[in-house]
Each structure stands twice: as C-alpha cells, then as structure tokens.
DSSP file (Angstrom, degrees, kcal/mol; ACC not computed):
  #  RESIDUE AA STRUCTURE BP1 BP2  ACC     N-H-->O    O-->H-N    N-H-->O    O-->H-N    TCO  KAPPA ALPHA  PHI   PSI    X-CA   Y-CA   Z-CA
    1    1 A M              0   0    0      0, 0.0     2,-0.1     0, 0.0    17,-0.1   0.000 360.0 360.0 360.0 132.4    0.0    0.0    0.0
    2    2 A K        -     0   0    0     17,-0.2     2,-0.3    15,-0.1    17,-0.3  -0.423 360.0-170.4 -75.8 148.1    1.3    3.4   -1.0
    3    3 A E  E     -A   18   0A   0     15,-2.8    15,-2.6    -2,-0.1     2,-0.5  -0.882  24.8-110.2-131.8 163.7    2.0    6.1    1.6
    4    4 A K  E     -A   17   0A   0     -2,-0.3     2,-0.4    13,-0.2    13,-0.2  -0.848  32.4-172.5 -98.8 131.0    2.8    9.8    1.4
    5    5 A F  E     -A   16   0A   0     11,-3.2    11,-3.1    -2,-0.5     2,-0.6  -0.975  13.9-154.0-123.1 135.9    6.3   10.8    2.6
    6    6 A S  E     +A   15   0A   0     -2,-0.4     2,-0.4     9,-0.2     9,-0.2  -0.954  23.8 174.4-109.0 118.5    7.6   14.4    3.0
    7    7 A I  E     -A   14   0A   0      7,-2.9     7,-2.7    -2,-0.6     2,-0.8  -0.979  33.0-128.1-129.6 135.0   11.3   14.5    2.6
    8    8 A K  E     +A   13   0A   0     -2,-0.4    64,-3.1    62,-0.3     2,-0.5  -0.743  34.6 179.9 -82.7 115.0   13.6   17.6    2.5
    9    9 A I  E >   -Ab  12  72A   0      3,-2.9     3,-1.7    -2,-0.8    64,-0.2  -0.973  65.9 -17.3-123.8 120.7   15.6   17.2   -0.7
   10   10 A D  T 3  S-     0   0    0     62,-3.2    -1,-0.2    -2,-0.5    63,-0.1   0.862 130.4 -49.8  52.4  39.9   18.2   19.8   -1.6
   11   11 A G  T 3  S+     0   0    0     61,-0.4     2,-0.4     1,-0.2    -1,-0.3   0.404 120.5  98.9  87.1  -1.4   16.7   22.3    0.8
   12   12 A T  E <  S-A    9   0A   0     -3,-1.7    -3,-2.9    -5,-0.1     2,-0.3  -0.966  73.8-121.9-122.9 133.1   13.1   21.9   -0.4
   13   13 A M  E     -A    8   0A   0     -2,-0.4     2,-0.4    -5,-0.3    -5,-0.2  -0.566  35.3-171.6 -70.1 129.0   10.4   19.8    1.2
   14   14 A R  E     -A    7   0A   0     -7,-2.7    -7,-2.9    -2,-0.3     2,-0.5  -0.973  16.6-139.5-126.0 138.7    9.1   17.3   -1.4
   15   15 A D  E     -A    6   0A   0     -2,-0.4     2,-0.4    -9,-0.2    -9,-0.2  -0.837  20.5-176.3 -98.4 133.2    6.1   15.0   -1.2
   16   16 A I  E     -A    5   0A   0    -11,-3.1   -11,-3.2    -2,-0.5     2,-0.6  -0.997  15.5-156.0-130.3 129.2    6.4   11.5   -2.5
   17   17 A T  E     +A    4   0A   0     -2,-0.4     2,-0.3   -13,-0.2   -13,-0.2  -0.935  42.6 130.3-104.0 118.4    3.7    8.9   -2.7
   18   18 A A  E     -A    3   0A   0    -15,-2.6   -15,-2.8    -2,-0.6    -2,-0.1  -0.979  65.3 -78.9-159.3 163.3    5.3    5.5   -2.8
   19   19 A D    >   -     0   0    0     -2,-0.3     3,-2.2   -17,-0.3    46,-0.3  -0.563  49.3-121.9 -64.1 135.5    5.4    2.0   -1.4
   20   20 A P  T 3  S+     0   0    0      0, 0.0    46,-2.0     0, 0.0    47,-0.3   0.773 111.1  51.7 -56.5 -26.7    7.4    2.3    1.9
   21   21 A E  T 3  S+     0   0    0     43,-0.2     3,-0.1    44,-0.2    -2,-0.0   0.452  79.0 120.9 -91.2   0.0    9.9   -0.2    0.6
   22   22 A M  S <  S-     0   0    0     -3,-2.2    43,-2.7     1,-0.1    44,-0.2  -0.436  74.4-106.5 -63.1 132.9   10.6    1.6   -2.7
   23   23 A P  B >>  -E   64   0B   0      0, 0.0     4,-1.3     0, 0.0     3,-0.9  -0.338  18.9-126.5 -60.6 139.7   14.3    2.6   -2.9
   24   24 A L  H 3> S+     0   0    0     39,-3.3     4,-2.7    36,-0.3     3,-0.2   0.862 109.0  64.9 -52.9 -38.1   14.9    6.3   -2.4
   25   25 A L  H 3> S+     0   0    0     35,-2.3     4,-2.8     1,-0.2     5,-0.4   0.892  98.8  51.8 -54.0 -43.0   16.8    6.2   -5.7
   26   26 A Y  H <>>S+     0   0    0     -3,-0.9     4,-2.4    34,-0.3     5,-0.7   0.881 111.0  47.6 -64.5 -37.8   13.6    5.3   -7.6
   27   27 A A  I  <>S+     0   0    0     -4,-1.3     5,-2.4     3,-0.2     6,-0.3   0.920 113.9  47.4 -67.5 -43.4   11.8    8.3   -6.0
   28   28 A L  I  <5S+     0   0    0     -4,-2.7     6,-3.0     3,-0.2    -2,-0.2   0.939 123.4  31.1 -64.6 -48.1   14.7   10.7   -6.8
   29   29 A R  I  <5S+     0   0    0     -4,-2.8    -2,-0.2     4,-0.2    -3,-0.2   0.859 130.9  33.1 -80.9 -36.2   15.1    9.7  -10.4
   30   30 A G  I  <5S+     0   0    0     -4,-2.4     3,-0.2    -5,-0.4    -3,-0.2   0.965 128.0  24.8 -84.7 -74.7   11.5    8.7  -11.1
   31   31 A A  I   <S+     0   0    0     -5,-0.7    -3,-0.2     1,-0.2    -4,-0.1   0.864 135.5  33.3 -62.7 -38.8    9.0   10.9   -9.2
   32   32 A L  S   <S-     0   0    0     -5,-2.4    -1,-0.2    -6,-0.2    -3,-0.2   0.527  95.9-137.1 -99.5  -6.8   11.4   13.9   -8.8
   33   33 A E        +     0   0    0     -6,-0.3    -4,-0.2    -3,-0.2     2,-0.2   0.794  41.4 162.4  56.6  34.9   13.3   13.5  -12.1
   34   34 A L        -     0   0    0     -6,-3.0    -1,-0.2    -7,-0.2    -2,-0.1  -0.591  26.0-163.1 -81.2 148.9   16.7   14.2  -10.5
   35   35 A K        +     0   0    0     -2,-0.2    -1,-0.1     3,-0.0    -6,-0.1   0.519  66.5  81.6-112.1  -8.5   19.6   13.1  -12.7
   36   36 A G  S    S+     0   0    0     -8,-0.1    68,-0.2    68,-0.1    69,-0.1   0.995  80.3  60.4 -66.2 -67.1   22.6   13.0  -10.2
   37   37 A P  S    S-     0   0    0      0, 0.0     2,-0.3     0, 0.0    12,-0.3  -0.408  75.9-159.0 -66.4 137.3   22.2    9.7   -8.5
   38   38 A K        -     0   0    0     10,-2.5     2,-0.8    63,-0.1    23,-0.1  -0.813  22.4-115.6-116.4 154.5   22.5    6.8  -10.9
   39   39 A F        +     0   0    0     -2,-0.3     0, 0.0     1,-0.2     0, 0.0  -0.824  50.2 151.3 -85.5 115.8   21.4    3.2  -10.8
   40   40 A G  S    S-     0   0    0     -2,-0.8    -1,-0.2    62,-0.0    62,-0.0   0.730  72.0 -15.2-107.2 -81.1   24.6    1.2  -10.9
   41   41 A C        -     0   0    0      0, 0.0    -2,-0.1     0, 0.0     0, 0.0   0.704  69.6-138.2-102.8 -24.6   24.5   -2.2   -9.3
   42   42 A G  S    S+     0   0    0      1,-0.0    -3,-0.0     0, 0.0     0, 0.0   0.565  87.6  85.4  74.9   7.8   21.4   -2.0   -7.1
   43   43 A L  S    S-     0   0    0     19,-0.0    -1,-0.0     0, 0.0    16,-0.0   0.193 104.4-109.2-125.6  13.4   23.3   -3.7   -4.3
   44   44 A A  S    S+     0   0    0      1,-0.1    15,-0.1    14,-0.0    18,-0.0   0.782  90.1 110.2  62.6  29.1   25.0   -0.8   -2.6
   45   45 A Q  S    S+     0   0    0     87,-0.0    -1,-0.1    88,-0.0    14,-0.0   0.645  72.0  39.5-108.1 -17.5   28.4   -1.9   -4.0
   46   46 A C  S    S-     0   0    0     86,-0.1    87,-2.0    87,-0.0    59,-0.0   0.796  86.1-135.0-106.9 -32.1   29.4    0.7   -6.6
   47   47 A G    >   +     0   0    0     85,-0.2     3,-1.8    -9,-0.1    -9,-0.1   0.374  65.3 123.6  96.0  -4.5   28.3    4.1   -5.2
   48   48 A A  T 3  S+     0   0    0      1,-0.3   -10,-2.5    56,-0.1    56,-0.1   0.767  76.4  51.5 -61.3 -24.4   26.7    5.5   -8.3
   49   49 A C  T 3  S+     0   0    0    -12,-0.3    11,-1.0    55,-0.1    -1,-0.3   0.319  81.5 142.8 -93.6   6.8   23.5    6.1   -6.4
   50   50 A T  E <   +C   59   0A   0     -3,-1.8     2,-0.3     9,-0.2    25,-0.3  -0.199  17.6 165.1 -61.3 134.4   25.1    7.9   -3.4
   51   51 A V  E     -C   58   0A   0      7,-2.0     7,-2.8    23,-0.1     2,-0.5  -0.864  36.5-110.5-131.0 169.1   23.3   10.8   -1.8
   52   52 A L  E     -CD  57  73A   0     21,-2.5    21,-2.6    -2,-0.3     2,-0.6  -0.907  22.0-167.4-105.1 131.5   24.0   12.5    1.5
   53   53 A M  E >  S-CD  56  72A   0      3,-2.8     3,-1.3    -2,-0.5    19,-0.2  -0.970  86.2 -17.5-115.2 114.8   21.5   12.1    4.4
   54   54 A D  T 3  S-     0   0    0     17,-2.8    -1,-0.2    -2,-0.6    18,-0.1   0.908 130.3 -55.2  50.8  44.3   22.4   14.7    7.1
   55   55 A N  T 3  S+     0   0    0     16,-0.4    -1,-0.2     1,-0.2    60,-0.1   0.595 115.5 115.9  66.8  16.5   25.8   15.0    5.4
   56   56 A Q  E <  S-C   53   0A   0     -3,-1.3    -3,-2.8    57,-0.0    -1,-0.2  -0.961  70.7-115.5-111.8 130.2   26.5   11.2    5.6
   57   57 A P  E     +C   52   0A   0      0, 0.0     2,-0.3     0, 0.0    -5,-0.2  -0.399  39.2 175.9 -64.0 134.2   26.8    9.3    2.3
   58   58 A I  E     -C   51   0A   0     -7,-2.8    -7,-2.0    -2,-0.1     2,-0.9  -0.963  35.5-117.1-133.8 155.0   24.2    6.6    1.9
   59   59 A R  E >   -C   50   0A   0     -2,-0.3     3,-1.4    -9,-0.2     4,-0.4  -0.826  23.1-164.2 -93.4 108.1   23.4    4.3   -1.0
   60   60 A S  T 3  S+     0   0    0    -11,-1.0   -35,-2.3    -2,-0.9   -36,-0.3   0.629  79.4  73.1 -72.0 -13.2   20.0    5.3   -2.2
   61   61 A C  T 3  S+     0   0    0      1,-0.2    -1,-0.3   -37,-0.2   -35,-0.1   0.724 110.9  28.7 -73.1 -19.6   19.5    2.1   -4.2
   62   62 A V  S <  S+     0   0    0     -3,-1.4    -1,-0.2     2,-0.1    -2,-0.2   0.304  97.7  98.3-121.3   6.5   19.0    0.1   -1.0
   63   63 A T  S    S-     0   0    0     -4,-0.4   -39,-3.3    -3,-0.2   -38,-0.2  -0.858  70.2-137.0 -98.0 111.1   17.6    2.8    1.3
   64   64 A P  B >   -E   23   0B   0      0, 0.0     3,-1.9     0, 0.0     4,-0.4  -0.343  17.4-120.8 -64.7 147.0   13.8    2.5    1.4
   65   65 A V  G >  S+     0   0    0    -43,-2.7     3,-1.4   -46,-0.3   -44,-0.2   0.866 114.7  60.1 -53.2 -37.3   11.9    5.8    1.2
   66   66 A S  G 3  S+     0   0    0    -46,-2.0    -1,-0.3     1,-0.3   -45,-0.1   0.669  98.4  58.6 -68.0 -16.1   10.4    4.9    4.6
   67   67 A A  G <  S+     0   0    0     -3,-1.9     2,-0.5   -47,-0.3    -1,-0.3   0.513  75.2 112.0 -91.1  -6.0   13.9    4.8    6.2
   68   68 A V    <   +     0   0    0     -3,-1.4     4,-0.1    -4,-0.4     3,-0.0  -0.565  30.2 158.3 -72.5 118.8   14.8    8.4    5.3
   69   69 A D        +     0   0    0     -2,-0.5     2,-0.3     2,-0.1    -1,-0.1  -0.010  54.0  40.4-132.7  30.3   14.9   10.3    8.5
   70   70 A G  S    S-     0   0    0    -62,-0.1   -62,-0.3     0, 0.0     2,-0.3  -0.923  95.9 -58.8-158.9-177.6   17.1   13.4    7.6
   71   71 A D        -     0   0    0     -2,-0.3   -17,-2.8   -64,-0.1     2,-0.4  -0.561  48.9-144.4 -75.3 135.1   17.8   16.0    5.0
   72   72 A I  E     -bD   9  53A   0    -64,-3.1   -62,-3.2    -2,-0.3     2,-0.4  -0.866  13.2-169.1-104.4 132.7   18.8   14.6    1.6
   73   73 A R  E     - D   0  52A   0    -21,-2.6   -21,-2.5    -2,-0.4     2,-0.3  -0.973   7.7-174.1-118.5 136.6   21.4   16.3   -0.6
   74   74 A T    >   -     0   0    0     -2,-0.4     3,-1.1   -23,-0.2     4,-0.4  -0.787  41.5-106.2-122.0 167.2   22.0   15.2   -4.2
   75   75 A L  G >> S+     0   0    0    -25,-0.3     3,-1.3    -2,-0.3     4,-0.6   0.858 118.6  64.0 -58.3 -35.4   24.4   16.2   -6.8
   76   76 A D  G 34 S+     0   0    0      1,-0.3    -1,-0.3     2,-0.1     3,-0.1   0.796 105.3  45.0 -59.9 -28.8   21.6   18.1   -8.5
   77   77 A G  G <4 S+     0   0    0     -3,-1.1    -1,-0.3     1,-0.1    -2,-0.2   0.397  90.7  84.4 -98.8   2.7   21.4   20.4   -5.5
   78   78 A L  T <4 S-     0   0    0     -3,-1.3     2,-0.3    -4,-0.4    -1,-0.1   0.954 103.1 -31.1 -72.4 -49.1   25.1   21.1   -5.0
   79   79 A G     <  -     0   0    0     -4,-0.6     2,-0.3     6,-0.1    -1,-0.1  -0.835  59.8-106.1-153.0-173.0   25.6   24.0   -7.4
   80   80 A T        -     0   0    0      3,-1.8    -3,-0.0    -2,-0.3    -4,-0.0  -0.746  34.7-105.6-120.7 170.7   24.5   25.4  -10.7
   81   81 A E  S    S+     0   0    0     -2,-0.3    -1,-0.1     1,-0.2     0, 0.0   0.886 124.7  45.1 -62.3 -37.4   26.1   25.5  -14.2
   82   82 A E  S    S+     0   0    0      1,-0.3    -1,-0.2    -3,-0.0    -3,-0.0   0.843 131.1  20.8 -75.1 -34.4   26.8   29.2  -13.5
   83   83 A K  S    S-     0   0    0      0, 0.0    -3,-1.8     0, 0.0    -1,-0.3  -0.674  82.1-169.2-136.8  79.4   28.1   28.7  -10.0
   84   84 A P        -     0   0    0      0, 0.0    -3,-0.1     0, 0.0    -5,-0.1  -0.315  32.7 -99.4 -68.8 152.8   29.2   25.1   -9.4
   85   85 A H     >  -     0   0    0      1,-0.1     4,-2.7     4,-0.0     5,-0.2  -0.359  40.8-106.7 -60.5 150.0   30.1   23.8   -6.0
   86   86 A P  H  > S+     0   0    0      0, 0.0     4,-2.3     0, 0.0     5,-0.2   0.834 122.1  52.4 -53.4 -34.0   33.9   23.7   -5.4
   87   87 A V  H  > S+     0   0    0      2,-0.2     4,-2.4     1,-0.2     5,-0.2   0.926 110.2  47.0 -68.8 -43.3   33.9   19.9   -5.7
   88   88 A Q  H  > S+     0   0    0     -3,-0.2     4,-2.0     1,-0.2    -1,-0.2   0.930 113.2  49.3 -62.0 -44.4   32.0   20.1   -9.1
   89   89 A A  H  X S+     0   0    0     -4,-2.7     4,-2.8     1,-0.2    -2,-0.2   0.900 111.4  49.3 -62.0 -41.3   34.4   22.8  -10.3
   90   90 A A  H  X S+     0   0    0     -4,-2.3     4,-2.3    -5,-0.2    -1,-0.2   0.903 108.8  51.7 -66.5 -41.3   37.5   20.8   -9.2
   91   91 A F  H  <>S+     0   0    0     -4,-2.4     5,-2.5     1,-0.2    -1,-0.2   0.876 113.9  45.1 -63.6 -36.6   36.2   17.6  -11.0
   92   92 A M  H ><5S+     0   0    0     -4,-2.0     3,-1.4     3,-0.2    -2,-0.2   0.930 112.1  50.9 -70.6 -45.1   35.7   19.6  -14.2
   93   93 A A  H 3<5S+     0   0    0     -4,-2.8    -2,-0.2     1,-0.3    -1,-0.2   0.859 113.7  44.6 -61.5 -36.2   39.1   21.4  -13.9
   94   94 A E  T 3<5S-     0   0    0     -4,-2.3    -1,-0.3    -5,-0.2    -2,-0.2   0.394 108.3-127.5 -88.6   3.3   40.9   18.1  -13.4
   95   95 A E  T < 5 +     0   0    0     -3,-1.4    -3,-0.2    -5,-0.1    -2,-0.1   0.894  50.5 159.5  52.4  46.4   38.9   16.5  -16.2
   96   96 A V      < +     0   0    0     -5,-2.5     4,-0.1    45,-0.2    46,-0.1   0.949  38.6  86.6 -65.4 -52.6   37.8   13.6  -14.0
   97   97 A P        +     0   0    0      0, 0.0     0, 0.0     0, 0.0     0, 0.0  -0.259  38.2 159.0 -61.9 130.0   34.7   12.3  -15.8
   98   98 A Q  S    S-     0   0    0     -2,-0.0    -2,-0.0     0, 0.0    -3,-0.0   0.642  91.7  -5.6-103.5 -84.7   35.4    9.8  -18.6
   99   99 A C  S    S-     0   0    0      1,-0.0     0, 0.0     0, 0.0     0, 0.0   0.800  91.9-146.7 -78.6 -27.5   32.1    8.0  -19.0
  100  100 A G        +     0   0    0     -4,-0.1     3,-0.5     1,-0.0     4,-0.5   0.371  61.4 120.0  84.7  -4.1   30.8   10.0  -16.0
  101  101 A Y  S    S+     0   0    0      1,-0.2     3,-0.4     2,-0.1     4,-0.2   0.893  80.5  36.6 -65.0 -39.5   28.6    7.2  -14.7
  102  102 A C  S >> S+     0   0    0      1,-0.2     4,-1.5     2,-0.1     3,-0.9   0.566  89.2  97.9 -87.3  -9.0   30.3    6.9  -11.3
  103  103 A T  H 3> S+     0   0    0     -3,-0.5     4,-2.8     1,-0.3     5,-0.3   0.815  74.2  62.7 -55.1 -37.2   31.0   10.6  -10.9
  104  104 A N  H 3> S+     0   0    0     -4,-0.5     4,-2.6    -3,-0.4    -1,-0.3   0.932 105.6  45.9 -52.9 -49.5   28.0   11.2   -8.7
  105  105 A G  H <> S+     0   0    0     -3,-0.9     4,-2.4    -4,-0.2     5,-0.2   0.925 112.9  48.3 -62.7 -46.6   29.3    8.8   -6.0
  106  106 A W  H  X S+     0   0    0     -4,-1.5     4,-2.0     1,-0.2    -1,-0.2   0.909 114.3  46.8 -61.9 -42.5   32.8   10.2   -6.0
  107  107 A M  H  X S+     0   0    0     -4,-2.8     4,-2.7     2,-0.2    -2,-0.2   0.919 111.8  49.2 -66.8 -43.3   31.6   13.8   -5.8
  108  108 A M  H  X S+     0   0    0     -4,-2.6     4,-2.2    -5,-0.3    -2,-0.2   0.901 112.7  47.4 -66.7 -38.8   29.1   13.1   -3.0
  109  109 A Y  H  X S+     0   0    0     -4,-2.4     4,-2.5    -5,-0.2    -1,-0.2   0.883 111.6  52.4 -66.4 -36.6   31.7   11.3   -0.9
  110  110 A T  H  X S+     0   0    0     -4,-2.0     4,-2.9    -5,-0.2     5,-0.3   0.929 108.6  49.5 -63.9 -45.4   34.1   14.1   -1.6
  111  111 A V  H  X S+     0   0    0     -4,-2.7     4,-2.2     1,-0.2     5,-0.3   0.945 112.4  47.8 -57.9 -48.9   31.6   16.7   -0.4
  112  112 A A  H  X S+     0   0    0     -4,-2.2     4,-1.3     1,-0.2    -2,-0.2   0.923 114.8  46.2 -58.9 -45.7   30.9   14.7    2.8
  113  113 A L  H  X S+     0   0    0     -4,-2.5     4,-3.3     1,-0.2     3,-0.3   0.952 114.7  44.5 -62.7 -51.4   34.7   14.3    3.5
  114  114 A L  H  < S+     0   0    0     -4,-2.9    -1,-0.2     1,-0.3    -2,-0.2   0.792 110.9  53.1 -72.4 -27.0   35.7   17.9    2.9
  115  115 A E  H  < S+     0   0    0     -4,-2.2    -1,-0.3    -5,-0.3    -2,-0.2   0.824 118.6  38.2 -71.7 -29.2   32.8   19.4    4.8
  116  116 A R  H  < S+     0   0    0     -4,-1.3    -2,-0.2    -3,-0.3    -1,-0.2   0.826 138.8  10.8 -84.6 -36.7   33.9   17.1    7.7
  117  117 A N    ><  +     0   0    0     -4,-3.3     3,-1.3    -5,-0.2    -1,-0.2  -0.677  57.2 177.2-149.4  84.4   37.6   17.5    7.2
  118  118 A P  T 3  S+     0   0    0      0, 0.0    36,-0.1     0, 0.0    -4,-0.1   0.624  85.9  58.6 -67.9  -9.9   38.9   20.1    4.8
  119  119 A D  T 3  S+     0   0    0     -5,-0.0    -5,-0.1    35,-0.0    28,-0.0  -0.066  78.3 161.2-105.6  31.7   42.5   19.1    5.7
  120  120 A A    <   -     0   0    0     -3,-1.3     2,-0.1     1,-0.1    30,-0.0  -0.237  31.6-136.7 -57.6 135.9   42.1   15.5    4.6
  121  121 A T     >  -     0   0    0      1,-0.1     4,-2.4     4,-0.0     5,-0.2  -0.353  29.8 -99.0 -82.9 170.5   45.3   13.6    4.0
  122  122 A D  H  > S+     0   0    0      1,-0.2     4,-2.5     2,-0.2     5,-0.2   0.899 127.8  50.0 -56.6 -40.2   45.8   11.3    1.1
  123  123 A Q  H  > S+     0   0    0      2,-0.2     4,-2.8     1,-0.2    -1,-0.2   0.896 107.4  53.1 -68.0 -39.4   45.1    8.3    3.4
  124  124 A D  H  > S+     0   0    0      2,-0.2     4,-2.2     1,-0.2    -1,-0.2   0.920 110.9  48.1 -57.9 -43.4   41.9   10.0    4.7
  125  125 A I  H  X S+     0   0    0     -4,-2.4     4,-1.6     2,-0.2    -2,-0.2   0.943 112.1  47.6 -64.4 -48.3   40.8   10.4    1.0
  126  126 A R  H  < S+     0   0    0     -4,-2.5     4,-0.3     1,-0.2    -2,-0.2   0.915 112.0  50.6 -59.3 -42.8   41.6    6.8    0.2
  127  127 A D  H >< S+     0   0    0     -4,-2.8     3,-1.1     1,-0.2    -1,-0.2   0.894 108.2  52.6 -62.7 -39.9   39.8    5.6    3.3
  128  128 A E  H 3< S+     0   0    0     -4,-2.2    -1,-0.2     1,-0.2    -2,-0.2   0.848 108.5  51.3 -63.4 -34.0   36.7    7.6    2.4
  129  129 A F  T >< S+     0   0    0     -4,-1.6     3,-2.3    -3,-0.2    -1,-0.2   0.383  74.0 132.7 -90.6   4.4   36.5    6.1   -1.1
  130  130 A V  T <  S+     0   0    0     -3,-1.1     3,-0.1    -4,-0.3    -3,-0.0  -0.357  76.2  20.6 -57.0 127.8   36.7    2.5   -0.1
  131  131 A G  T 3  S+     0   0    0      1,-0.4    -1,-0.3    -2,-0.1     2,-0.3   0.244  91.7 122.2  97.4 -12.8   34.0    0.6   -2.0
  132  132 A L    <   -     0   0    0     -3,-2.3     2,-0.4   -85,-0.1    -1,-0.4  -0.612  49.4-148.5 -81.8 145.6   33.5    3.2   -4.8
  133  133 A K        +     0   0    0    -87,-2.0     2,-0.3    -2,-0.3   -27,-0.1  -0.922  22.1 174.8-119.0 139.7   34.0    1.9   -8.3
  134  134 A C    >   -     0   0    0     -2,-0.4     3,-1.0     1,-0.1     5,-0.2  -0.895   8.7-171.9-139.7 108.9   35.3    3.6  -11.4
  135  135 A R  T 3  S+     0   0    0     -2,-0.3    -1,-0.1     1,-0.2    -2,-0.0   0.691  85.7  62.5 -75.3 -17.4   35.8    1.4  -14.4
  136  136 A C  T 3  S-     0   0    0      2,-0.0    -1,-0.2     3,-0.0    -2,-0.0   0.567 103.3-131.2 -83.8  -8.1   37.5    4.2  -16.4
  137  137 A A    <   +     0   0    0     -3,-1.0     3,-0.4     1,-0.1     4,-0.1   0.906  52.9 150.5  61.6  47.6   40.3    4.2  -13.8
  138  138 A T     >  +     0   0    0      1,-0.2     4,-2.4     2,-0.1     3,-0.3   0.067  24.9 126.1 -92.5  25.2   40.4    8.0  -13.3
  139  139 A H  H  >  +     0   0    0      1,-0.2     4,-2.3     2,-0.2    -1,-0.2   0.832  69.2  50.0 -57.7 -39.0   41.5    7.6   -9.7
  140  140 A M  H  > S+     0   0    0     -3,-0.4     4,-2.1     2,-0.2    -1,-0.2   0.903 111.8  48.8 -68.8 -39.2   44.6    9.8  -10.0
  141  141 A S  H  > S+     0   0    0     -3,-0.3     4,-2.4     2,-0.2    -2,-0.2   0.882 109.7  53.3 -64.6 -37.5   42.5   12.6  -11.5
  142  142 A I  H  X S+     0   0    0     -4,-2.4     4,-2.6     2,-0.2    -2,-0.2   0.925 107.3  50.7 -62.9 -44.9   40.0   12.1   -8.7
  143  143 A M  H  X S+     0   0    0     -4,-2.3     4,-2.2     1,-0.2    -2,-0.2   0.920 111.4  48.2 -59.9 -43.6   42.7   12.5   -6.1
  144  144 A R  H  X S+     0   0    0     -4,-2.1     4,-2.4     1,-0.2    -1,-0.2   0.906 111.6  50.6 -63.0 -40.2   43.9   15.7   -7.7
  145  145 A A  H  X S+     0   0    0     -4,-2.4     4,-2.9     2,-0.2     5,-0.2   0.903 108.7  51.0 -65.1 -41.4   40.3   17.0   -7.8
  146  146 A V  H  X S+     0   0    0     -4,-2.6     4,-2.5     2,-0.2    -1,-0.2   0.929 112.1  46.8 -62.2 -44.6   39.7   16.3   -4.2
  147  147 A K  H  X S+     0   0    0     -4,-2.2     4,-2.2     2,-0.2    -2,-0.2   0.891 112.8  49.7 -65.2 -39.1   42.9   18.2   -3.2
  148  148 A R  H  X S+     0   0    0     -4,-2.4     4,-2.2     2,-0.2    -2,-0.2   0.932 112.5  47.0 -63.8 -45.7   41.9   21.1   -5.5
  149  149 A A  H  X S+     0   0    0     -4,-2.9     4,-2.7     1,-0.2    -2,-0.2   0.898 110.2  53.5 -63.7 -40.5   38.4   21.2   -4.0
  150  150 A A  H  X S+     0   0    0     -4,-2.5     4,-1.6     1,-0.2    -1,-0.2   0.925 108.7  49.0 -60.1 -45.2   39.9   21.1   -0.4
  151  151 A K  H  X S+     0   0    0     -4,-2.2     4,-1.0     1,-0.2    -1,-0.2   0.920 113.3  47.3 -61.1 -43.7   42.1   24.0   -1.2
  152  152 A E  H  < S+     0   0    0     -4,-2.2     3,-0.4     1,-0.2    -2,-0.2   0.888 111.3  50.5 -64.1 -40.6   39.2   26.0   -2.5
  153  153 A M  H  < S+     0   0    0     -4,-2.7    -1,-0.2     1,-0.2    -2,-0.2   0.749 106.4  55.7 -73.1 -23.5   37.0   25.1    0.4
  154  154 A R  H  <        0   0    0     -4,-1.6    -1,-0.2     1,-0.2    -2,-0.2   0.750 360.0 360.0 -77.9 -24.0   39.6   26.2    2.9
  155  155 A T     <        0   0    0     -4,-1.0    -1,-0.2    -3,-0.4    -2,-0.2   0.474 360.0 360.0 -88.1 360.0   39.9   29.7    1.4
C-alpha cells in the first residue's frame, strides 16, 4: 500500500507517494526527475546512487523511502552551471569524468569528506573512497580534484 512521505531534498520539502519499501533512488530519479544519483549495481556496492543524508553518504539504491529520517542532498542540488560547488568545479578542472557514470558517487563522498575534514590527508581520502568503483580508472584525477576542492573550500 502506498503512503505519502515528506522529505527535504536539496533544501526543499518534497512530497512522494510510494510504497514504503521503494528505494529512495527510484523516488529521486522517477518521481522527482533528478539526474545526479544513478542506478549502478542495485546492491550498494558501486556508489553511483550515493546521496547525503544529514551529510553522511548513503546508497539510495538500497535505502527505502520509509527509512529516510534526515535531509537529503543530491548532486543536482550542490551547485549550478553558472556557480558550481567547489567539488564540481574541481572535478571539471581536473577533467575527471570519462564516461561519467560513477562521478555522482565520487563527488558526493568528496563533499561529505571535505565538509567534515577540509584538511584530509591522502590516506583520509583513500579511506573515504573504499567501496566506490570507477571502471574508467580516473583515480589519480579524482585525487587531484579532491585536493583542489579542499584547497578551494579552505579559502
């Protein structure tokens, strides 16, 4: 049986009518037509579906709508084309995206890390990214982008 859920997404309260067990990802991409989080594996193993709930990364492909108990931030709500978030700007400047499919996960984890620790070490960055997948192997570009974004966010 469908229920109505009110969830704060990217700073705006949104109403979603859905089965309580429907994955948050389906609500974000389907009902709300957001394009940031992607369906990758559907098993919380790749990170393409990552969103932030109260600034903590979660895998929206396995998070039921009924389990959402905080504010949700998506890649769609970070910045604009005219004024990108520092993480988005750094990923563009370092030419990180190849196919771009996994970029959502890497960016959302980067935002969470740098908001928590703008002085993250290389090891902090590697630890944060455990479990994220990039088949294009842009890992070195990602590291440069994270460091660039950190520098920007500190100033």
